[in-house]
N, C-alpha and C positions, 0 to 999 in steps of 0.2 A: 399437403406436406406439413410436417411439424416444424414449428419455429423453436428450435432448440434454445436459442438465447432467451426466449420468454419463459422457458421452463426452468432453466438452471443457468444463472448468470454468474460466472466465476472469474471473469476478467473485466476490468473497467479502467478507463482513463479519465481522470478528473483534474480540474485546476483549482488550486487553493491560493487565496490571496489574503495576506495579513492586512490589518487596518493601517491607515495612514496616521502618522502622529498629528496631534492637534497643533494649531498655529500658536506661536508665542504672541503675547500681548504687548502693544505699544501704549504705555500709559504713564502719566505723571501724577503724583499725589496732589490733591486739591484740598487743603485744610484751611480753615478760617484764619488761624494765627500763623500760618506758614505760607507767605506769599509766593515763594518759589520752591515748591516741593520737588523732591528727587524722583527718579524713575521707579515705578512700582509695578511694571508689567510682568505677569507671571508666565511660567512655561506652559506649553501645551502638554496634554496627557499622551501617554504612549498608545500606539495603535494596538488593537487586539491581535493575539496570536491565533493560529489555527492548529488544533490538536486532534489527532486521530485517537479514538478510544474504543476498546473492545467491548462489544455488547454480546454476551453469551446467548441471547435469545435470537440472534441473527445466524443464519446458516447459508446465505447466498449474498451476492453483491447486487441483487436484483434492483434495490432501491436506487442504485446509481444510473439506471436507465433513464430516470425521470429528472434527476438533478445531478449535474456534473460540475457545477461551479459553486465554490464555497468561499464566501467573502466575510472576513471579520469586520467588526465595526471600527470606525476611526476613533482616535482620541479626541477629546473635547479641547477647545481652545483655552488658553490661559486667561485669567481675569486680572483686574486691577488689585491693588493691595497685595501683590506678590502671590496671588492665588494660582495654584497649579490646576490645570484642567483634569477632568476625570479620564482615566485610561479606558480604552475600549475593552469590553469584555471578551473573554476567550470564546472562539467559535469551535465547538466540539463536533466532530464528524464521526458517527458510529460505524464500526466495521465488525464483521464476524470474526471469531477466533480462527486462527489459521491464515490470516491475511499477510502476504508479503507486500512490501511497499518499495517501489523502484522510482528513482528520478528519471523521467523520460529523456531529459537532455543528455545525461551521462550514462544512463542504464545501470547506475549503481544501486545495489540493494541497501536501502537505508533503514528498513524496519522489518521485524519479524514479530507480528503481534499474535500471541497465543493465549495468554491468560486473561481471565475476567478483570476488567478495569484497567488493564495495561494501557499506557498512554505513549504517544509519540508526537512531539512538537515538530511540525513539518515546515512551518514558516513563522517568522517573527515579525511582530508589528514594528512600524517605524517609530523612532524616538520623537518625542514632542519638540517642536521648535522652541527656541529660547526667547523669553520675553526681554524687553529692553533693560530690565533691572539687572540681568546677567552681564550686560556689556558696560556697566558703569565702572569707571576707574578714576584714578586721581587726575588724569589728563583729559578725561572725557566724562564729566559728571552729568551730562544731559544727552545720553546717546539716543539718536533718532534711528534706532535699528532694532529689528526683531526678525525672527526666522519663521518661515512656514514649517509645518511638520514634515518629517522625512517620510517618503513612501514606504509602504510595507512590502515585504518580500512576496514574490509570485513564483509559483512552481507548478509544473505539470507532473502528476504522479500516475504511475501504472500500478493498479492494485491487482494482485493475483491470489485467488483463494485456493488453499490446499486444505481440504477437510481434515480436521483433527479427530481421528478415530483410532482407538486402541487396536482394533482388529479389522482387517479388510477381508471381504469375501470376493474372491475372483473365480473366473471360469469362463468357458465359452458361452455364448447365448443359449438360453434354454437349459442350463445346467441345474437350475433350481436355487439360484442365489436369493432372489426376492422372496421365494417361499420360505427359505431358511430364516431370513431376516424377520419375516412376519411371525414365525413361530417362536423365535428367541426373544423378540422385543415387542413393543407396542406399535411399531411402525406398520403402516398400511400401504405398502407399495402396490402398484398395479401388477397383477399376476395373470398371465395367460400362457397357453401352450402354443407359442409360436417361435420360430427359429430366428428371431430378431433380438436386438439388444435393448436393454433398458435405456431410455433416453436421458436419464439423469441419475446421479448417485443418490442413494437413499440412506439416511441415518436412522439408527435405532439405539435405544439404551436397554441393555440387558441387565436386570437386577441379579446380583449374586448373593447379597446378604443385606441386612438392615442398613448398613453403612457403606455398602460397596456396590458399584455398578461399573460396567464397561460399555464403551460406545463402539458400535459396529457400523461399518459402511459397506453397502452393497455396491460394488464398483461395476459400471456398465460392462457387459460382456465383451470379451476380446475376440477378434477374428484375425486371421492371418493378414499381416500388413498393417495392423492397428498402429504400431509405433511409427509408421511412415505416413499416417493420416488416413488410412482406409477405414471406413466405418466411423464409429464414434470413439473408439478406444483411445486414440491419440489425445483427444480433448480431455479425457478423464483419467488417464494413467497417472497424472500428477497427484491425484488425490490419494494414491496408495503410498506416496513418499513418506507421509508422516505416520502411517500405521506401523506398528511394531511387528505384528504377526499376521500372516495370511492364512485364511481357510480357503483351500483350493478345491473347488467342487468339480467333479467330472460326471457328466450325464451317464447314468447307468444304462440308458437306452441308445447310446451312441454306437454307430457302426465301427468306430475306431477310438476307443477311450485312450489308448496310449498315444495316438497321434494328437488327440485334443490336449492331453497333458503337455506334450512337447511343444505344441503350437503356442499355448499360453506362456510357458516359460521362455520360449524364444522371443516372444513379444516383450516380456518384462526385461529380458536381457538387452534387447535392441533399444528400448527406451532409455536404458541406463539409470543413473541416479541411485544405483544400488538396489533396484527393485528385485533383481534376480537373486540377491544375497539374503533376502528376508527369509526367516524361518517359516515353513509351510506345514499346515496340518492338512493332509490329503484325505478326501472322502469321496466315495462313489455314491451317487444319489439314486433316489427312486426305488429303494429296496422293497417297497410295498408291491412292486410289479414282478411277476415270476421271471420274465425275461431279464430284468435287471439283476435279479439274484443269480441267474445263470451266468450273466456277464461278469459278476464279481468273482465267481469261482474260476472262470476262464481267464479273465484279464488281471485279476488281483496280483498273481505272481509277476506278470509282465510289468505292471505298474510299479511294483516294489523294486524290480530290477532297474527300471528307468529312473526312479527316484534315487537309488543308490548311485547310479552312474552320474546323476546331476549333483551328487554330494548332499542330498537332502534325506530327511527321515523317511525310511521305507515302510513305516506302519500305515497301512491303508484301512480306513474305517468305512463301514457300510452303514448308510443312514437312509432314513425315510422321513422327510419333513412332513409329508402329508399324514404319515402314521405316527409322528413324534418318536420315531425309533432312533436311538443313539444321538439325538441332536444335542442334548445337554452334555453328553460325554464329549462330543466334538468341541463344544464351547469350553468345557473344563480343560481339555488338553491345550487349547490355545491360551487360556488364562494362566495355566501353570507355566507355560513358556514365557508369557508376558511378565509374570512376576519375577522371573529370573534375570530379566534384561535390565541394564542400567538405564537411568532416566534419559529421555530424548533431549539432546542438546539443541539450543536454538540455532538458527542459521547465522552464519557470519555476516555481519552488516557493517557498512561504512557509516560511522557516526556523522550526524549533521553538526558541524562545528560552527560556532559563532565566530565570524571573522571581523574583528574590530579594526584590523589594519586596512587602511584605504588602498584600493587598487588604483595606482597612479599611472597605469599604462593608458595610452591613447593613440588613435590614428586620425589622420586628416586626409580627406578626399575632396577633390574638386567636384562640385555639383552645380551645373548650370553656370550662373554668374557669381556663385558664392562658394562656400566651403561647408563641409559637414565634419564635425568633430565627434568621434565615437569614443566615449570615456564613461565608464560606470560612475566614477567619482564625480565627474563634471555634470553628468545627467542628473544625479541625485542633488548636487549643489544648486543647479539652476532651478530645480523645483522648490528648493527651500528658500530661495532668495526672494525677499520682498522688493519688487520692482517699483513700488510706490515710495520707497524710503531711500533717500540719498546715501545714507551711511551703509545701508545694505548693498547698494550697487557698488560703492567703493570697495567694500569687503570682497565682493565677487571679483572685481578687477584685480585686487591684490592677489587673490588666489590664482588667477590666470597667470600672473607674473611669476609667482613662487613655483608653480607646477611646471613651468617651461612651455605651456601651451601657447601663451602669447608670443614668445620668441619663435616657436615653430610655425605659427600662422604667418608671422611677418616674413619668415624665411621662404614660405610658399608664395609670398607676394600679395598678402591681404592688404587692402587699402581702406581708408575711411569711407564709410558708406556701403561697403560690401556686406552681404548677409551671411551670417555664420549660423548654421543649423546645429542645435544641440538638443537631442531628444525631440520633443514636440515643440520646442521653442525656436523661433527665428529672431536672432538678435542682429542689430545693426552695429557693425564694427566702428568704434569711435576712439580707440586708444591710439 
């Protein structure tokens, strides 16, 4: 049995994690002529972001089978003499053109990456912790306080590849799609005379002029029920969505060419996404065989009538890929249509917005003999608190009072000595 995923990998789920900010520095100046120097602890550097970037040399998501977690570097800690730590470098993750990016948690489409070098920042590094120099004031000239760096964002992403091809070649299995692609382009798809479907889409570039070429995609053959998941068609119909024009091939040796034509169009319509509305160039194949020639004479008028009934162009071309007959003319017809179409708009995406407003919501639940506080703001703050510095602990306690969490815990009956769970921290209540 073929392992389809190993041959063409077009859906992947990955986790991206931005770097943690560097810790702030606790330091005081030590100078020979200054017996009591002031605070000079510098801030930590910002954690590295994770950015997706389009690499035009990739055409599958196959590399995500072997690496699914991408972590950016943390920022460096601050130094004395008010020195800020180095920020973590950006972690670039390469994806092929035609990659849609969804947030797994919300299922929102957050990116549509199509052009070479296009970038999408998907997670942002945590800010660096402040050093004690930042906390100096007229009333506190020797602050014994600094912050740990903030954690970086973490997000699960679903990547979905839709091949970017100008022209798609569709038809039932054994209609001659792979052969036509091999004749028009330098692509070398596997070709054999069997009534099964190609296991993966094949891409090829057809040169038109010195400075012009078009990309063609041989879409795996459609069988009845493909849109509902029968065979392989459902897995690959998505790759037609970005193509502008379809070359629809019909096997000249088929027992029912009109039925084949209607089956493929029915599957395109059943899949939706406007596939049945795409302009088609219709061609009967294998005209190097006498029986196929006879079929063209017999079924050509019926196919034209079926095309008119479907609201499509009723011009039926007769081609032979093996004999190189009329194949350039089929391509030329598709290119003429392509040139008349407006540019393909990108998909509508939800922007990833930086939210600098703290989320002050929280919930409190009883856990064993203690309490668990669920709060994004508090979980972040507890990670940034320096528990070895008294001023930092006092600052954390003041934040509990201002946010109302302290009052809410007391209302729930918290007592001195109870354990309060916040994220991965277990704190003993002492207020």
